[in-house]
N, C-alpha and C positions, 0 to 999 in steps of 0.2 A: 567673635571668634569661637566662643564655646558652642554656639549653635552650629557653626560650620563643622567643628570637630565631631559633634554628636551626629550630625547628618552623615558624615563620612563613615563613622563607626557603624551606623545603622545600615548604610549601603553595603558595607563589607560582609555583613551577616544576612543580608536579604536573601530570600529563597530565589532560585532561578525562575525565570518566566515559565509559565505553564503552556506557552504557545509554541514550544519547540516542535519541529516536524520530526518526530521520532518513530512514527509508524505504529504506535501502540494503541491508536484509536482512529475512528473515522475523522474526527476533528483534527488530529495531528498526523494525518497520512503524509508520507513522504512524496513531495511533488516531483513528477517525472517531467523534465523539460523536453522540448522538441528534439527531434533527431534520435538516432539509435543510442540507447543507454543500456549499460550492463551493470548489474547490481549483485552483491553478495550480502546475505543477511543470515544471522544465527538466531533462529526463533526461540532457542532455549534461553539465550541471554538478552535478546532484543525482540521479544514477542510477548503478547498478552492474549488472554481469552477475549476476543472482540465479539465473536459469535459462537454459539454452541452448534449451530448448523447453518448451512447455506442452502436454503430451500430444502429439498429432501435429502441433501448430503450432510451426514453428521460430521462435525468438526470438533473432536474431543481434545485437540492440542492447541498450542499457542498459534496466534496469527500475527502477521506483520502486514500493514496496509500501505499501499501506494496509490497515488491519484494522478490523473491528467484531465485537462479540460480542452475540448475541441474548440476550434475557432468559429468564426461567423459563417464559413462555408462548410456545409456538411461533407465530411470525407466519405469516400466510397469504401467498399470492402477492400481488404488488403492488410498489410502490416501483420505482425505476429508478436506473440509473447512466448518465448522459448524457455523451457526448463532445461538449463545447461548442465546442472550438476546438483546432487543432493546426497547427503550421507544418512538419510532416513527416507521413509515413505512420504514424499512431499506431493503437494498439489498446488496448482495455480488456478485462481478463479477470476474471471472478468465480470465485474458487477456494474449495473447501470444506476445503482443507488447505494447508500450506506446508512440505513435508518437506525435509530436508537433501539436499544433492547438486545437481547441475546439471540433472537430468532432472525437470522440474516436473510437477505433476499436470495431468490433463485438466480444462480449465475447465468450470464448470457454466453459464457465461454468457459470450458473446463479442460484441464490437462493434468494428469497424474503420472506421466511417463517421462523419465529423464531422456532427453533427446527429442521429445515430442513438443508440440506447440499448440497454442490457440491461434487460429487465423481470425483476425478481427473482422466482425461483420460490418456492414454499412453503419456508420455512427451518426448520431444526431449533431446538429450544429449547436454551438454554445452549451454543451452539456458536460457535466463532470462525471467521469467514470472512475472506478476503483479497481485495483489489482490486489487480491488477497493472496498471500503466501502462507500456507498452512500445512498440516499433516493430513493424510487420508484417514478415513474412518477405520480402515483395516489396520492402520498403524497404531491406533489407540491413543491414549493420553501421552504416551511416551514418544509419539511421532514428532520429534523436534530435533533441530540441528542446523547445519549450514546448508544453504541453498544458493545457487547461482542462477540468475535468469537474465534474459535480454529482451528488451522491448524495442521493436522496430515499427514506428508508427506510420500510418498513411496520412496522418492529419497535421495541419499547421497548428501550432500552439500559440495563443495570444497571451501577452503579459497581463495578468490579473491584478497585480499590485507591485509596488516598488518602494523600498525603504532604504534610507541611508542612515547608518548608525553613527 
């Protein structure tokens, strides 16, 4: 009985799992399921410096990272990532990888205009893509705040894993 009580006490004080999908790194990118999805994120409170630059584009502000994986059939071009609203100088970047380190990959799609969008190019089958929400270089380190964006995919998404708690 004492062992059980000790285990329960330890469980109550255990740190939360580090595997939460919080968008604060490539490894914990928020997964975008299939179908049209609309998101709102505050990069000041739910953002981190994932990259200092995206290829030649400086990124001095916080980032929030999202991800999706295409299915077995390569989707054609179409679909969009729309920047619906922002209370700061925001940018959306479509990435075909998310490597370690502070030097980010060159985006394959870019938009820094509220009301504008990235039209998705033809995508590879069974490939993981990333959507970075960040501030523009012109906005400087203070380019953080609330962003609303919508992704309308041309791709079918396949279930990569399934858990029951």
